[in-house]
C-alpha positions as CSV (number, residue, x, y, z in Angstrom):
1,X,-108.1,-11.8,163.6
2,X,-105.7,-13.6,161.3
3,X,-106.0,-17.1,159.9
4,X,-103.5,-19.3,158.1
5,X,-103.2,-18.8,154.3
6,X,-105.1,-22.0,153.4
7,X,-108.2,-20.9,155.3
8,X,-111.2,-19.4,153.6
9,X,-112.2,-16.3,155.7
10,X,-115.7,-14.9,155.9
11,X,-117.3,-11.9,157.7
12,X,-120.3,-12.9,159.9
13,X,-123.0,-10.4,159.0
14,X,-125.4,-8.6,161.4
15,X,-127.9,-11.3,160.4
16,X,-125.7,-14.0,161.9
17,X,-124.5,-15.7,158.8
18,X,-121.9,-15.9,156.1
19,X,-122.1,-16.2,152.3
20,X,-120.8,-19.4,150.9
21,X,-120.8,-20.0,147.1
22,X,-123.9,-17.8,146.6
23,X,-125.7,-19.3,149.6
24,X,-126.4,-18.3,153.1
25,X,-125.0,-20.3,156.1
26,X,-126.0,-19.4,159.6
27,X,-123.1,-19.1,162.1
28,X,-124.2,-17.2,165.2
29,X,-125.4,-13.6,165.9
30,X,-122.8,-13.5,168.7
31,X,-120.1,-13.2,166.1
32,X,-121.8,-10.5,164.0
33,X,-119.1,-8.2,162.6
34,X,-116.3,-10.8,163.3
35,X,-114.3,-12.9,160.9
36,X,-114.4,-16.7,161.0
37,X,-112.0,-19.1,159.3
38,X,-112.9,-22.2,157.4
39,X,-110.5,-25.1,156.8
40,X,-111.4,-27.8,154.3
41,X,-111.0,-31.2,156.0
42,X,-112.7,-33.4,153.4
43,X,-114.6,-32.9,150.2
44,X,-117.5,-30.6,151.1
45,X,-116.6,-30.5,154.8
46,X,-115.0,-27.5,156.5
47,X,-114.0,-26.9,160.1
48,X,-115.2,-23.5,161.2
49,X,-113.0,-21.5,163.6
50,X,-113.2,-18.2,165.5
51,X,-109.6,-17.6,166.2
52,X,-108.2,-20.8,167.7
53,X,-111.7,-22.0,168.8
54,X,-113.4,-24.6,166.6
55,X,-117.1,-23.8,166.3
56,X,-118.1,-26.9,164.4
57,X,-118.0,-28.4,160.9
58,X,-119.8,-27.0,157.9
59,X,-121.4,-29.5,155.6
60,X,-121.6,-27.9,152.1
61,X,-124.3,-30.3,150.9
62,X,-126.8,-29.1,153.5
63,X,-125.3,-25.7,154.1
64,X,-125.3,-26.1,157.9
65,X,-122.7,-26.1,160.7
66,X,-122.8,-29.2,162.8
67,X,-121.5,-29.4,166.4
68,X,-119.1,-31.9,167.7
69,X,-121.9,-34.5,168.0
70,X,-123.0,-34.0,164.4
71,X,-126.1,-32.1,165.3
72,X,-127.4,-29.2,163.2
73,X,-130.3,-28.3,165.5
74,X,-129.8,-25.3,167.8
75,X,-130.4,-25.4,171.5
76,X,-133.7,-23.9,172.5
77,X,-135.5,-25.4,169.5
78,X,-138.4,-27.7,170.5
79,X,-136.7,-30.5,168.5
80,X,-133.3,-30.0,170.1
81,X,-134.2,-31.7,173.4
82,X,-131.8,-34.6,173.8
83,X,-132.0,-36.6,177.1
84,X,-128.4,-37.6,176.7
85,X,-127.4,-33.9,177.1
86,X,-129.2,-33.5,180.5
87,X,-126.7,-32.8,183.3
């Protein structure tokens, strides 16, 4: 997979994360062994892509990737229940 030259590119490890400035950031175990691209969009904020698909936005301050609603909690977590997400 190739990314534009201004992207930072990181390999997702078998443990589901990437190294970022000597810290660990969880991405997803589904992409283990794949490369993701990060594009800086603001100071300390990076959009995270797998190919053309935007996965979310990484916040360097908290070292977490947020979804499109700004949530950092993963589904399946007891605190992840959000009645607004019920379909």
